[in-house]
N, C-alpha and C positions, 0 to 999 in steps of 0.2 A: 504494500500500500504506500503510495506517495504521500509524504507529509510536507508541510510548509511552516514549520515552527521558526520563529526568529531566534537569533543567537541569544538575545536577552532572555527569551523564554527557556531556552535550553541550558541557561546558567543555573536554573533550578534543577537539582538532581532528581526530583520526583517527576518533573516534566520530561527530563532527558530520558529517564527510564521508560516512561510511557511512550515516548516517541519511538524508541527502539522496539518496543512490543508491537506498536501499531504497524511498523514497517514490515513485520513478519507476516501479517495477514494478507492472504492472496485472494480473498473473497470467494473461496471455493464452495462454501456453504455446507461442508461435511458436518459442521457443528449443529446445524439445524435439525438433523435427523435424531440427535441424541439429547437435545435440550428439552427438559420437561415442560417449560412454559410455552415453547413454540409448538411442541406436540399437542399441548392442551388447548392453546388459544389460536394458533395458526397465524399469528401476527409477526411479520418480519422483524418489527422493532422489539418483539419479545423473544428474539433469538440472539445468541452471542454476536453474530455478524451484524445484526441491526443495532445492538447496543454499542458495538465497537464504532460504528459510524456516528452515533450520537455522542459518544465520549470524544472521538476525534474532533468533531465540529466544535464541541464546547471548549475543549482544552486549546485547540489550535487558535481559536478566535479570542481566547482569554476572557470568556464571558461567564457570567454567573449561570448556575443551573436554572432551568425553567421547568414548568410543570410537566412538559412532555418527557424531558430527560429523567426527572425524578420518578415519574410513573413507571417507566420501563426499567430503570435501574432497580427500583424497589421491588419489582416483580422477579428479579434474578435471585435464585436460591443459593447461589455460590456453591452449587453441587459439584461443579468442575468436570461434569461429563464432557463438556466441550474440549477441555484440555487433553482428555484421554483420546478423543476422536481426531483432534487437529493434526494434520500431516505436516504442518509448517512449524510446530512448536510454539504457537502463540501463548504467551504467559498471561492468559486472561485473568487469573486470580489477582495478580498484582495490579493489573490495569483497572479492574473494577474496584479494588480497594482504594486506589488513588481517586477514582471518580466519586466514591462515597465520601471521602474526606472533603473533596471539593464541594460536593452538594451540602455537606454539613456546615461548611464555612460560608457559602454564598447564597443559600436558599432558605427562605423563611416558610416553614411548613404551616398548614392550618393549625389552629390552636389545639384541637383535640388530638391531632396526630403528634404534635410536639409533646403534649401531656402524656400520651400513652408511651411514647418512646422514652421520655424522662423517667416514668415510673419503672419501666422494664430495666433501664440502666441503673436505677437506684436500688432495685430489689433483687433481681435474679443473681447477680454476682456475689451476693452476701447470704450465706446459709441461714443465719439467724433471721434476717428480714424475710427471706423466702419462706421459711417455715411459718412465720407469723402470717404471711400473705395467704398461704394455703389454708390456715385455720379460718381466716376471714372469708375465703372463697366458699367454705362450707356454709357460712351464714348467708352469703350473697347468692348462692346457687338457685334458690327459688325465684329470684328476680331476673334470671337470665332471659326469659321470654320477653322482657320489656326492652331488651337491648338489640332490637332488630335493625335499627337505623345504621347507616354506614359508619357514622362517627363512633358508635358504641359497639360495633361488631367485634373489635379486638377484645373488649372486656367480656363479651359473651363467649368468645373463643377461650379466654383464660379460664372462665368458670367451667366450661366443658372439659378442658384438659386436666383440671385440678383433680387429684385422686380423692376418693371418698374417705379414705383413711390414710394417715401419715405414719410411716414407721418411726419407732422411737429412735432418738439419736444413738449412733453407734460408738462404742468406746474406741473402735478402730479408726475413727475420724479424728481422734485427739492426737497431738504430737506424742511420739513414742518410738521405741525400737523393738523389733520382734526378732528374736534369736532363731537361727536355723535349727531344725529338729533332726537333721541328718548331717553327714559330712559336709562341711562348708564348701559351697560352690560359687559364692558371689555375694555382693552387697549392692542393694538398689534402694533408691528413694521412690516413693509412690505419690502421685498427685491425688490429693483428697478430692479436689473439685469443689464446685459450689452447688449446683442443682442436684447432682447425682447423690451425694451423701444424704440429702433430704428425701429425695424420691425413692432411692433404692440402695440403701447402705450395704445390702447383701453382696453387691458386686465387688467392692473393695475388700469386704470380709473374706469372700471366697478367694480373692487374689492373694491376700496375705497368708491365709491358711495353706493354699497350694504351694506358694513359693517357699514358705518356711519348711514344709514337709519335704520339699525337694532340696533343701540345704542352702537356701538363699536368705541372707539377712535382709530384712525390710525396715526402712526408716520412714516414718511419717514426720517430716520436718516441722519445726516451729516457725511460724510467721508466713506460711504459704498463703497465697491469695488465689482468686479466680484467675484462670489463664489469660483472660482478656478477650477471648474470641467473640463473646456476645456483643460487647461494645465496639469491638474492632469492625464487625460487619455492619454496625450502625454508622460508621464514619467518625465515631468519637475517638479519634486517634490518640489524643493525649491521655485519656483514661486507660486505653488499651496499653499504651507504652508504659504507663506507671505500673500497671499490673505485671507486665513483662519484666520490668527492672526489679520489682520486688521479688519475683520468683527467681530471677537470675541470681540475685544476692543470696537468697535462701539456699538454693542448690549449690552455689559456689562454696558457701560455708561447709556444706556436707562433703563436697568433693575434696576440699582442703583438709577437713577434719579426719575423715576415714576413707576417702576414695569412694567412687561410685562406678559400678559397671554399667548402669543404665538408670534412667529416670523413667519409671513405668507409668504408662497412662492407660486407663481403662475406658476412657470416653474418646472415641476417635475424632470427634469434632475438636476437642482440646488438643489432641495429638497433632493435628494438621497445623494449628496455630503455634504450638510450642516448637515444632520443627522449623517454623518460620521465624523464630525469634532472632536468629542471626541476620536475616534480611531486614526485619522490622527495626532493629537497632544498629544497622550497619553504619549509620551516619553519626552515631553517638560514640565519640572516642573513648569515653569511660566505660562503655558497655559492649562495644562491638565484639571484642575478643571473647569476653565472658559469655555473651549471648550465643556466639557461634559454637562454643564448647558445649553449652547446655543443649542446643539444638542437635548437636551430633550425638549426645547421649540419650536423647528422647526416643523411647521405643514403645509401640503398642504392646500390650501384654502378650498377644499372640505372636508378635514379631520376636519377643524375647524368649518365649517358651519354645519356639521353633528351633532355637539354638541350643536347647538343653536335651540331654538324653532322658527320656521319660520312662518310668517303670512299667511293669506289666499291668494290665487292667482286666476288669471283668466286662465282657460285652453286655450292653444293656438291651440290645435288640430294639432300639428306638429310632424312628425316622425323624430327622431334623431338617426343616427348611431353613437354609442359611440365607439371611438377608444381609448383603454387603452394604454397609452404610456408605454414602457418597464420600464422606470424609476419609473413609478407609480405602476404598478402591480407586477413587479419583484423586483425592487429596494426598494420600500417603502411598498410593500404588501398592497396597497390600491386598492381594487378591486370593492367593492360594493357601497361605499359612493357616488361616482359621479353619478352612475346610479340611486340610490335611490333618490338623490336630484333632478335629472332631472324628474323622474317619479312623485315625490311629487309636482313638480312645474307645472305639467300638460302636459309634453311632453311624447310621446310614444317612448320608447327606444328599439332599435334593436342592437343585438350583431353580428358583422360580423364574418364569418367563419375564422378559424385560428387566432383568436384574440391574441394568445400568441406570434405570430411571429412579429418581428420588421419591421417597415416601411422602414428602411434603412437610417434614418437620423443620429442618434447616435452622436451628437456633430459635429465633423468635418469629420465623416466617409463618408458622401455623397460627400465630396470634395476629400478626400484622397483615397477612394475606389469607384470611381463613377460607375464602371460596376456592381459590386455586389449590390451596393445601388440601382441602376436603376432596377435591376431584382426584388429586394425586394419591391420597390415602386410599380412596376406594379402589383405584386401579391397582395399587400395590397389594392390597389385601386380597383382591380377587385372584391375582396371580399366585400369591402365597398359598391361599386356601386350595387352589387347584392342584397343588402338589400332594394333598392328602397327608401331609406330615403330622406327626403326633405333637411336635412342639416347634417353635421358631427360635433361632439363635441369631444374635447380631452383636455388634461391638460398640454401640453408641446409645446413651441414655435417651437422647431425643427421639431416636427411632423406636426404642422400647415404649416410650410414652405414647407416641403418635400411633403406631401400629396396634399397640395393646388396647387403645381406646376404641378400636373398631372390629375386634375379632375375639372369639371365645378361645381360640387356640393359645395356650400359654406361650409367652415370649420371654426369653431369658438372655442374659449376657453369655457369650461363648465361654467365658472363664468359669461361670457357675456350673456349667455342664462338665467342664474339664476337672474342676475341683471334685465334683461328685464321682466322676469316672475313676479318679486316682485317689480314692479313699475318703473323700469328704462326705458330709451328710447329704441326704436328699434335699435339693433346693425347696424352700418354703412353697413356691408356686406349684410344685409337683406333688406335694405330700398327700393330697386327697385324691389323686388320680390313679386309675388302675395300673398305669405304666410304671409307677414308682414302686 
C-alpha cells in the first residue's frame, strides 16, 4: 500500500511504525474470509482491509477520529484471525492498537458510552471492585428488561453475563510460595489475574496443584496487578502501560531473587498482552530491557506443560470439544499443544467447525457490542454442540464465561482436565455428572 506521510509525521515513532505496517498491505482481501465481523455483517468497513483504509486516511491526514472510524474500529474484536490469514505479514494488532489510542485522544464519545467505558476500566481490572460489582448485579438483574435502549444495552449485557453465584475467594490468589511435591524440576511465577480469580478460582488452583505435583515450585508474587489488556484494547494506553510497568517490576524482583523458568499465564487473553510487553514498553529506556525479558519468559500453561515429561495417566474415556481461544491460536500461535496434552492425558479431542472464528467474548466486547457478540456466540455454540462432546475445554476465562452462558455442556479450562487426569480431584463442574 502506498503511503504519503510527511517527514514530520514520521518523526513520531508510533506513526512511523504504523506507516511500515500499512505499506505491507496489498489489498488482497484474504483477511475478509476469516474476520468474524465481516462474516457476520458483510460490510467492507467491518473487515480488516476496510479498517486499514480508515486508519490510513485518519493517520495520514493527521485528523481526529470521526464517528465512522470509531464505529468500525469499535466493532473489531482484536481476535487477530486476520493476522493468521494474511500472506503479507501485516501486523494488524499493533496498527489497530495505535488507532484506538488515537481515537481515545481525539474523539469525544457520547456520554453514556464514555460512562460505560469508564466504569469497565475502573472495575474489571480490580478483583475487589469486580467482586462487589457482581454482588450488585444480583440485585440489578430483575431490572435488566428495562435496559433495552441502545445506550443501556451494555448494562443489560453485564447483568446477563454476571454469574448467579460467586465462588469464595481462593487462598491460592494470595501472595505465597508453593513447594514442589516431587523432585524439583523448575521454578515459575503465576499470574493471578483480575477477573479470573473472581469468576473461576479453580483454574489457578488446578494449575498450582498440577505443577507442584510435577516438581515445579510456584510463586504467587506480591504486588501483581491486572495485565492491562482490558484497558489496552480501550485505547487507555497510559493505564495499560502503568499496569505493565508494575508487573514488570514484580516479576523482575522474582527473577533476581530466585530465578524464574517461566511466568505462567492461564488466561490466554492476558498471555497475548504480556508477551507484548517488550513492544509496549520499547520506547521507555527504564523498562524496555526488563519488559523484553518478562515477555520472553511468559508462557501459557499448556505451552509450559508441553515441555515437561508427564507421568502415566488413567484414560477417562471422555470426549472433549476443544475451543481454541482467539488469543491462543491467533495471538500466541499456540494451536497444537493443548490438544496434544488432552489426547496424551486420555481424552478424545474433537475440533468444532469454524474453529478460527471468535466466540464473541473478546474482553469487554460482549458488553460493548452485545448484538454482534450474541450472533457470534450462537454460531460458536452451534458448532461446538455439533461435535456431541461430553465437555468443552478452552484456555481463556472470557471464552468460558461467554460460551458457558449459552450451553448446558460443561466448559472447563484445559488445565483443570489435565490436573484431574494426572491425579487431581474431579473438577467441581463435573462432580454431579455420570462421566465423572
